[in-house]
N, C-alpha and C positions, 0 to 999 in steps of 0.2 A: 094101641098109640102109636104114633108113626115114632121111628130111633132118633130124628130130631126135628127141629122147628121148619119149616117149609122157607126155601131162600124166600129174603125179600122181593118185595118188585123192584129194577132197574133205575136205578138215579144215578142220574151220570154225576151230578153235584158231589153227590154224598161221596163218589170212586175219587171225585179230584178232590176233595177236601181229605180223603184217608190219604191215597200220594202224596200231598202237600205236606201236611202232619207228619208223613216219613221223613220227609228231604230236611224235617231240622234235627237229621242225627241218633235222634232219642229213641226211633220204634214207638211213636204214640199214633201214630196210623194204626199198629198191629192192637197197640194198647185197646184203643176204643172198639177195634173188632173183638178182641177178646185173644186174640192168637200170641202169646203171653211166653213160646217157644222164641218166635220169630223177632217181640219187642228183645227178649233178651238179646238175641245175635245182633239187633244194633246196640244197643249200648255197648256188649263188649266190643266188637267193632269198634265204635266211638272212646272207649278205653283205650285200647289199645291205642290210637290216633296221638289221643292226649297224655299215653308216657313217653311214645318217642317225641312228642312235638314239646311236651315240657321238660324240664323249665327252656327258656326260648335261647336259641343258639343262631351264632349268625348266618350259619349254612342252612334254615332251614329243615322244614321235614323232609328225607328224602325220598325225590321224586317217583319213585317206583311205588312206595307206601301210598304216597298220596293219589297218583291214579288210580292205585287197585281201592284204596277207600271212594273215589269220586263214583265209579263204577259202580262199585255195589252200594251209596246211593242213591244214585237212579236208578238201579235193580230196586231197590226195597220203594222209593216212590213210583215204580209201572208197578212192580205187585200188590201194594197196598192198596195202587187203584183201581186194580182188577177185583179184589178183594170188596172192597167198601160199592161194588158196583152193583152186589146183590147178596149184602150181608149189612143188617143193622146197626146200627151203634149206642153203644154201651154211654151210660153216664152223660152224652150230652145229647140235652130235646131236641135239636133238629139238624138237618143236613148245612141252613145259614149258617147254624154257629160256629161246626165244625170246618166251615171255607173260613170263614171270620179267624178264629181262631189259629187257624193251620197259617193262613198269611200270615200273623202275629206272630206267631213262633219261628217265622224263616228269619224273624232277626235273631236267632239264637246261634245260627251258625255263620250270620254276616259278620253280628257284633263279636264274636268269639275270635273270627277272621282280622277284625281289624285289628280289636288289641293284642293279639299275636303279633301281628303285624309291628305293631307298636314296638311291641315286648322286644322282640327281633331286633328293630333298626337300636334299642335299648343297648343291647347284648352286642349289638356291631361297635356302636358308642366306646365303649368299654375296650374292648378287644382294642381299638384303634387308640383307644389312652392308654393302655396298657403295654400297645407296642410303643408308645411315644418315649414313654416311661423306661423302656427297657433300653431304645436307645439313647435318653438322656442318662442313665446309670453307666452306659456303656461309657461316654464321653468322660465321663465325672471320673470312672475308674482308671480310664487309660491318660489321663490328668496330670498325673504322676509319675508317667515314666518318660524315655527320651521320644524323641520323634518318630525316630528306626524303627522304635516299638510298638509304637501307640500308631504308627500309620494305618495298618490293616483294621483297628479298631474304630477309626476316625472315618473310614471311609464306607464301613460298613454303618454305622449309626447318619453320618449325612445319606444313604440311598433311602431308609430307614426316614427321614424327614421327605426325601424326595417323593418316594411314594405315600407317602402322605398327602402332601400335596395336587399330585399330579393323577393320583386312583379317587381319594375319595376327599375332593376340595372343600364340600360343604360341611365334611365331619370338623368334632369341637377338637379333636386332634390337631388338623390342619390346620386350623384356626390357631393354636398355640406355637406352630411350627415358627413363627418369625423373633420370636421373644428365645426361644429355646436355639436359634440361630444364632445370636446376639452374645449368647453364654458360648456355646460353638468356635467362634472364633475368638473368644476372649481368651478361653480354655487352648484352642489351639495354638492363638500367637503369644502362651501366656510368657515366654523367653524375653521378648520387647522390653514387655512391661519390669521384665527383673534387669535389665540391662543386659543380658547375656545377647550381644550381638550376634556373635557367631553362629549361637547355638539358635537363632531365633531366624536367620536366613532359609534355612529348607521346608521349614513349617508356615512360614510366609509367600514363600513362591508357589508350596502349596495352596495356599487357599485363594491367590491368584486365580488359580484352575479349578475354582468353584462356580461360577458364574454361566461355565462350558453347558452345565450339566444341568444346572437350577436357573429356573424362570426370577426373570430379575425383579420382578415385582414382589415376590419372595421377601428378596433377598435386602431387596430398597437399599442404603446407605453405605449393606455392607460389601457392594460388587468391588466399591474403591477402597471400601475399608482397609484392605493391607495394603498399598500406594505405597505413600508418604514410609510406613512405618519399613518397608522393609527398603526402598535407599537409603533412611537412615542408617540399618544395619550393616545393608552393602559397604556405606562409608565410615561407620566407628569399624567394622570387623576389618576394615583392610585396613584403616589409621593404627587398629592395634597392632595388623600383619608389620605393617610396614616399619612401625617402629622397634617390634622385636625380630626372633629367628628365624620366622616364616616368608616365604617368598610367594604367597600364598596371591599376597595384597592387590597385584595386577591382575590376576584373574576374578577378582570380587569387583575391584573397581572399572574392568573390563566392563563387565555385565551393568553397572550402575550407569554408566556412560552408554551402554548401549539400551537400556530399558526404558532410564530415564535421562534423555540427554540434557534436558532443560529445566531439571529438578533443581533445587537451592543444594542438595548433595554433591550433584556434581560438579556445581562449579569452585566448591572446595579443593577438588581434587589438585589443579594444576598448584596454586599455593602450597598446597601439603608438601607434595612432592617437590616443589624448591626448596623448601625448609630442610626437608630430608635430607636435599645435598649438597646444600649447608649446610646443616653441620656438620654432614661428613668432611665435608672440604677442611674446617676447621679444625676435625681430628688429626688429621695429616701431620699438625705440625704440634697434634699432642702427643701422648705418652706411649699410644700406638699409632704409629704412622701405617705400618704394614695393614693391620686390619681394617683403617679407616681406608686404605688403597683398597684392599681385597672390597667395602662395600662400596666402593667408588666402583670399583668395578662389574659388582652384580647389578648394583642400579640402576647402569648405564643397560645392562641386558633388559634389567626386566621391565624397565621405564618402553621401551622401545618396544617392547611385546602387548604395552597396553593399546587398548582399540577406545581411540577418542573423536573419530572422526565427526560420528553422529551428533557429539557436545562442542564443535568445532576445537577441538583443544590438541589437533596436532603439529602445531605450528611448537606450541608451548611446551610438550611434549617432550618434542625434536630436541631444542634448544635445553632441557635440561637432562637427558641422555649426554648430549654433546658436554656440556657440561662436565656434568659428572667420571664421561671419558678422558676430557683433557687433563683434566684434573687429579686423576687414578698416574696418566700416565706422568703429568710429572710431579708428583707425589712418588713413585716409583725409588724417586731419591733420597727422599727422607728413611723410605724404608734400610732402603739398602743400609745406609747407616746405621738405622740401631741396629741391622742386623750384622754388621762390622762390631760395634762395642757389644752385643751381645754375646760374642765368637760364633754367630753361624756362618762361618764363611764362605764353604758353597751356597749358602744362600745367596749371601750377599756378592758373590762373583753374577750368578745368574741372574738377579735383580739388575745391580750396576750394567752387567751387559744389554740388558733389555730398555733400561732406560737409555742408553748411549746409541742404539739403532731406533729407538720410540722418540725423539728430541736432538733431531739434527740442529734445532734453532737456540735450544736451552745453554746459558751460560755454564752453568753446573756438568756440560760434557764434559770437559777435560777433567775435572777430579773425579767425577761418577768413573772415568775411566782409570785413575789413577787410584778409586779405593777397589775397584776389580782385580787390578794389577798384587796391591797389598794382601788384599783376598785371601787371591790364591799364594802369595808366596808366604802366608800365614797357614794355608792346608799344611803344609809341609815342616814350615817355621812355625809354631804356635807363637813363640817371643815375639815375632814381627809383627803379630796385632797389637798390640798394647797401644799404639795411639796411631790416630785420623792419619792418612796420607793429608799432606798439603803442596799446593800445587808451587811448591820451591823447587829450582831447576840451577844443574849447575854446581861448579864448587872448584877449590884448587887443588885438589890431588887428583891426580890421574889413576887411572884403572884400565888394562889391558884386557880385554876378555880372547881368548883364544882355543879352536875349537880342535881338538885332537878327538875327533870320533866321525865313525862315517855316514853318520844320522847329523838330518837339517835340525839345530836346537832353538830353541827360544831362550832367552834369559829374559829373567824375572830378577827387579831388585827393590827396597823399598830400606825406607832409615831415614834421614835427612832429606830425605831425597827420592824420588818413586817414578819408575818407568820399567820399558820393558823395549827387547828388539832381538832381532834373528840373525843368525850365522849358518851359511849357508855351510853342509856336509863337506868333512875332506874327504878328497876324492882318495889320497896314498895312505888314509887311515887304516886301521881295524883297531879290533874290538881287543880290551886289556882281559889277561885272566887273574879272575881275583886269586885266585889260588897262587898263580906266580908270584902276584905282587904281594901277596904277604909273607912268600922264603927268599923276596929279593932278587929273582930270577930274572923280571922284566926291566925293561928300561923305564924311566921313567916318563911320564905323561908329556907332553910338547918340549921337549929335551932334544929333540932331533936342527940341529940347526939345518938341513937338506932341504926340509919340508918348509912347502911357506902354507903354515895355518892358516883359516879362513879366521878373525881378530876382528874387532871393534873396540875402539878408546873413549873413553868418557870421561870426565871428571864430576870428580864429588867433595861434598863437603869432609869436614870433620867429623869422626863418630861412628858408631857404630853401624854398617849396612847388610842386610840379609840377602843371600845370592840364591836362588834357585834356578838351575838346568833342566832344561825340560826335552826330551826327544821327540820331534815332530812325526819321525817316520822310523820305518826299521827295526834295529835291534833293542832301542833302549825301553824298558818296561815303567821303570822308575823313575819321577825325578831325583835331582840331586843337590845338596844344597851344602851354603856358604854362609860362615859368621863373620864380617870382617871387620876387625878395629882401625881406620886408616885414621891416619895420625897426617900431622905437616911434616915435609921434607921428605917423604920416599914418596917410589914410586910401584907398583900393587901391577901384581899378573893373575888371573882367573881363567884357568884352564877347565877345560870341561872336556870330557873324555868319556869311553865305555867301557863297563867293564862285564864278565858274564863269570860263572862260576864251572865253563866246561874247561876240560884237557886239551 
């Protein structure tokens, strides 16, 4: 007997059928010709592919593995066709049935591919939904932080939303982005709803930059959502700053007038500034005139720093600044009086001297000068500052002041009458020794009849007058003072001289 049955006659249809059966990936072509090892190899190869591919992943099967499997599948088909050409079929009645069955079984890999593609698409959709959920959670978690701390998180979440709409526009996640953006805007701009207007400025300015990177169709009405809120926040924050101690209001209102010049909020700026200036002007005659003057000076400078050209407010702002400046200058008199009454004599001198200089046409200029003189006297003799000077002048008592000093001196006096004058230096006079005077070794000042002392005679009313002699040059380091109680019927003489402690 022969060792193996003789080969069957060559049949192309049978070879075609066996090859197609192998293309199913199940090795059925090898099975119908009883090649069990090769059948198992096909099943193993397909099993490895399924093991890697399932469950479906958005990235799909690795390209190298898929190419290798297709090569093996084609090789199995060609090899099966060669075997089937001269090998009789098992279990199948004839070649026609095998061919029909092979064509039908091609639906297995085709259907598997379609099912896998659907599963892969669903996995991709779920991945995108997970990405959306992560961005939503990021927005939610950062909503409890300050904007400065939360901004990186907001930008990251916005990048995710933008990526979903641009890279996966047909996905279910992209379809949900517009609703998520509403939540996003509400979360970022939450400070505005809480009426924290200063805190709302930065996040609202950030939201106005979103349309630069996000499709306007996706944003819809959100594109202009921050505008009115930002205008309101800039105005209200500036108003709070204007009435408080902060000087940042002019920056905020400048931004308002520049960014939203025609807005309703911008039109409130001029009246608000006028009101603030008016209140400061009224406060000059109140309990703290110096504070009111300082406020007016500050307002004048700050108002001039506001950019109002875009809103046609330059004229209004200039008038308000001029009004503040003028009232600050004129209010300096009230400030100087308050300083004098409080015993701050040095400050009163500075304030009144500035008032005299800055207000040449003021009716209070003469009295301000007298207050300055009295305050200067009171720095040396505090008792002289117990009452405010008046415009009174002259009197019935004669007082002659002589200068027995090598220095030019200024004589200031206050009491019932306040004034000052200057005496030139005595060219033939010298400094007296304080030690010699105490021992009685020196002559008395102003006693040399042969000298022509520089002098001036004034007339004063009865009462206590305080004198201060101040050297304007040379050796006199500290002022001298004298308190004179003037009575009618007497003629008085004041003598100014310079002493030193040298030998």
